[in-house]
VEXMILUM-81734 format. One record per residue (C-alpha): residue number from 0; x, y, z. Coordinates in steps of 0.02 Angstrom, whole numbers, plus 50000, padded with zeros to 5 digits. Layout:
<recs>
rec n=NUM	x=X	y=Y	z=Z
...
</recs>
This chain:
<recs>
rec n=0	x=54965	y=52370	z=46353
rec n=1	x=54780	y=52358	z=46276
rec n=2	x=54681	y=52544	z=46222
rec n=3	x=54580	y=52533	z=46406
rec n=4	x=54734	y=52500	z=46506
rec n=5	x=54808	y=52642	z=46421
rec n=6	x=54659	y=52747	z=46464
rec n=7	x=54634	y=52709	z=46638
rec n=8	x=54834	y=52737	z=46654
rec n=9	x=54840	y=52905	z=46592
rec n=10	x=54679	y=52950	z=46694
rec n=11	x=54717	y=52867	z=46856
rec n=12	x=54814	y=52995	z=46945
rec n=13	x=54649	y=53131	z=46890
rec n=14	x=54511	y=52982	z=46919
rec n=15	x=54597	y=52971	z=47112
rec n=16	x=54581	y=53168	z=47156
rec n=17	x=54395	y=53173	z=47108
rec n=18	x=54277	y=53159	z=47219
rec n=19	x=54115	y=53017	z=47223
rec n=20	x=53993	y=53128	z=47146
rec n=21	x=53821	y=53048	z=47228
rec n=22	x=53864	y=53035	z=47410
rec n=23	x=53724	y=52976	z=47463
rec n=24	x=53693	y=52819	z=47292
rec n=25	x=53872	y=52786	z=47347
rec n=26	x=53839	y=52761	z=47533
rec n=27	x=53676	y=52663	z=47500
rec n=28	x=53779	y=52540	z=47352
rec n=29	x=53897	y=52509	z=47525
rec n=30	x=53760	y=52458	z=47644
rec n=31	x=53650	y=52361	z=47504
rec n=32	x=53809	y=52255	z=47470
rec n=33	x=53863	y=52222	z=47655
rec n=34	x=53709	y=52161	z=47678
rec n=35	x=53734	y=52035	z=47568
rec n=36	x=53918	y=51987	z=47618
rec n=37	x=53974	y=51883	z=47778
rec n=38	x=54127	y=51868	z=47881
rec n=39	x=54217	y=51736	z=47820
rec n=40	x=54204	y=51776	z=47633
rec n=41	x=54308	y=51785	z=47502
rec n=42	x=54262	y=51905	z=47395
rec n=43	x=54323	y=51983	z=47222
rec n=44	x=54317	y=52147	z=47151
rec n=45	x=54322	y=52173	z=46968
rec n=46	x=54375	y=52337	z=46893
rec n=47	x=54432	y=52393	z=47082
rec n=48	x=54490	y=52577	z=47013
rec n=49	x=54601	y=52634	z=47144
rec n=50	x=54525	y=52533	z=47296
rec n=51	x=54407	y=52633	z=47373
rec n=52	x=54277	y=52534	z=47389
rec n=53	x=54381	y=52366	z=47421
rec n=54	x=54444	y=52469	z=47568
rec n=55	x=54294	y=52515	z=47631
rec n=56	x=54200	y=52351	z=47622
rec n=57	x=54375	y=52262	z=47702
rec n=58	x=54315	y=52267	z=47868
rec n=59	x=54147	y=52133	z=47821
rec n=60	x=54223	y=52000	z=47767
rec n=61	x=54365	y=51890	z=47769
rec n=62	x=54492	y=51929	z=47612
rec n=63	x=54456	y=52036	z=47470
rec n=64	x=54553	y=52029	z=47302
rec n=65	x=54558	y=52162	z=47205
rec n=66	x=54573	y=52198	z=47013
rec n=67	x=54603	y=52336	z=46885
rec n=68	x=54654	y=52310	z=46713
rec n=69	x=54777	y=52460	z=46745
rec n=70	x=54933	y=52463	z=46833
rec n=71	x=54937	y=52643	z=46867
rec n=72	x=54751	y=52615	z=46981
rec n=73	x=54822	y=52481	z=47058
rec n=74	x=54991	y=52561	z=47119
rec n=75	x=54879	y=52716	z=47217
rec n=76	x=54748	y=52542	z=47276
rec n=77	x=54907	y=52477	z=47353
rec n=78	x=54984	y=52646	z=47425
rec n=79	x=54805	y=52679	z=47508
rec n=80	x=54796	y=52510	z=47576
rec n=81	x=54972	y=52511	z=47649
rec n=82	x=54888	y=52691	z=47744
rec n=83	x=54748	y=52628	z=47798
rec n=84	x=54851	y=52435	z=47859
rec n=85	x=54696	y=52347	z=47760
rec n=86	x=54787	y=52178	z=47798
rec n=87	x=54672	y=52073	z=47703
rec n=88	x=54652	y=52163	z=47542
rec n=89	x=54750	y=52112	z=47393
rec n=90	x=54777	y=52194	z=47239
rec n=91	x=54814	y=52162	z=47085
rec n=92	x=54814	y=52219	z=46849
rec n=93	x=54717	y=52111	z=46787
rec n=94	x=54594	y=52113	z=46667
rec n=95	x=54401	y=52008	z=46721
rec n=96	x=54504	y=51851	z=46615
rec n=97	x=54648	y=51854	z=46683
rec n=98	x=54769	y=51728	z=46756
rec n=99	x=54767	y=51828	z=46928
rec n=100	x=54604	y=51793	z=46974
rec n=101	x=54574	y=51617	z=46903
rec n=102	x=54579	y=51448	z=46995
rec n=103	x=54464	y=51489	z=47121
rec n=104	x=54297	y=51518	z=47158
rec n=105	x=54222	y=51664	z=47281
rec n=106	x=54088	y=51695	z=47386
rec n=107	x=54028	y=51858	z=47312
rec n=108	x=54098	y=51947	z=47159
rec n=109	x=54075	y=52121	z=47135
rec n=110	x=54089	y=52227	z=46991
rec n=111	x=54052	y=52397	z=47021
rec n=112	x=54028	y=52540	z=46857
rec n=113	x=54129	y=52430	z=46747
rec n=114	x=54017	y=52320	z=46646
rec n=115	x=53959	y=52462	z=46529
rec n=116	x=54130	y=52480	z=46489
rec n=117	x=54170	y=52321	z=46427
rec n=118	x=54142	y=52273	z=46244
rec n=119	x=54079	y=52093	z=46256
rec n=120	x=53982	y=52122	z=46409
rec n=121	x=53908	y=51904	z=46375
rec n=122	x=54072	y=51837	z=46379
rec n=123	x=54127	y=51946	z=46544
rec n=124	x=53969	y=51884	z=46604
rec n=125	x=53988	y=51708	z=46589
rec n=126	x=54176	y=51725	z=46639
rec n=127	x=54119	y=51813	z=46833
rec n=128	x=53999	y=51673	z=46833
rec n=129	x=54114	y=51561	z=46861
rec n=130	x=54204	y=51633	z=46983
rec n=131	x=54056	y=51636	z=47102
rec n=132	x=54017	y=51467	z=47209
rec n=133	x=53865	y=51398	z=47175
rec n=134	x=53738	y=51503	z=47285
rec n=135	x=53853	y=51647	z=47313
rec n=136	x=53797	y=51795	z=47226
rec n=137	x=53876	y=51960	z=47121
rec n=138	x=53849	y=52111	z=47141
rec n=139	x=53846	y=52244	z=47018
rec n=140	x=53815	y=52434	z=47004
rec n=141	x=53812	y=52484	z=46805
rec n=142	x=53764	y=52667	z=46714
rec n=143	x=53635	y=52606	z=46588
rec n=144	x=53655	y=52756	z=46466
rec n=145	x=53504	y=52723	z=46348
rec n=146	x=53379	y=52791	z=46499
rec n=147	x=53525	y=52943	z=46505
rec n=148	x=53455	y=53145	z=46428
rec n=149	x=53485	y=53141	z=46255
rec n=150	x=53621	y=53265	z=46281
rec n=151	x=53730	y=53160	z=46388
rec n=152	x=53703	y=53028	z=46241
rec n=153	x=53750	y=53147	z=46135
rec n=154	x=53926	y=53185	z=46225
rec n=155	x=54019	y=53026	z=46233
rec n=156	x=54059	y=52996	z=46045
rec n=157	x=54144	y=53168	z=46034
rec n=158	x=54230	y=53152	z=46198
rec n=159	x=54276	y=52947	z=46131
rec n=160	x=54352	y=53078	z=45981
rec n=161	x=54502	y=53156	z=46061
rec n=162	x=54505	y=53023	z=46185
rec n=163	x=54446	y=53083	z=46363
rec n=164	x=54329	y=52974	z=46342
rec n=165	x=54319	y=52776	z=46335
rec n=166	x=54222	y=52637	z=46276
rec n=167	x=54039	y=52666	z=46332
rec n=168	x=53909	y=52507	z=46300
rec n=169	x=53732	y=52593	z=46265
rec n=170	x=53602	y=52491	z=46358
rec n=171	x=53432	y=52493	z=46458
rec n=172	x=53397	y=52426	z=46600
rec n=173	x=53305	y=52274	z=46560
rec n=174	x=53447	y=52248	z=46449
rec n=175	x=53573	y=52225	z=46568
rec n=176	x=53442	y=52124	z=46686
rec n=177	x=53416	y=51982	z=46529
rec n=178	x=53597	y=51988	z=46514
rec n=179	x=53623	y=51962	z=46709
rec n=180	x=53488	y=51816	z=46708
rec n=181	x=53568	y=51747	z=46513
rec n=182	x=53715	y=51712	z=46591
rec n=183	x=53649	y=51591	z=46717
rec n=184	x=53623	y=51708	z=46871
rec n=185	x=53447	y=51734	z=46962
rec n=186	x=53413	y=51906	z=47007
rec n=187	x=53390	y=51931	z=47202
rec n=188	x=53386	y=52115	z=47223
rec n=189	x=53378	y=52278	z=47134
rec n=190	x=53374	y=52459	z=47129
rec n=191	x=53415	y=52637	z=47045
rec n=192	x=53536	y=52760	z=47119
rec n=193	x=53544	y=52889	z=47079
rec n=194	x=53403	y=52886	z=46956
rec n=195	x=53526	y=53009	z=46808
rec n=196	x=53583	y=52922	z=46736
rec n=197	x=53530	y=52780	z=46806
rec n=198	x=53623	y=52688	z=46884
rec n=199	x=53588	y=52482	z=46910
rec n=200	x=53614	y=52399	z=47060
rec n=201	x=53577	y=52211	z=47041
rec n=202	x=53608	y=52077	z=47157
rec n=203	x=53618	y=51913	z=47075
rec n=204	x=53641	y=51730	z=47160
rec n=205	x=53722	y=51586	z=47059
rec n=206	x=53596	y=51435	z=47095
</recs>
């Protein structure tokens, strides 16, 4: 088990009980994402956590495969799916480059609150590009910590040292957009919600 998987396994139950911090921003994210999905789409969500977003979007698409590096997160997500009777959502434990999500392509790939947690961002984006069908979309929302207040940025390292914060990539909004474009995507929609710390919403099309 990787250190990242162990970290998210350890906090999964607490994470599942935590309410959404900014309901308005979350609902706006869902609405804008829905506008780029179609009823017959096949969708992949990478870093799905406990499955809330995948289950909320399930009625808008044909099928969703939702993956996460944490086995405990997936256990919780599967319990939610059974309770909701969601027959078109499949959960699996897998990193972004795992075998469970390879071998096919998707109309849309989603990654919410994930990209800033990846140590190899260029490699991950290259992999994601290969998972999106030509003409399909990559929809992401990413905390860009360089735009956060200084006191917030200063807290990250001490929290990491005591094991209560994961790896966090320090980048600005412009750096994130440039990385997505460098992977071969064309950005067609952006937003920032919430504004602090800035969470960059990006819809990018694979030509």
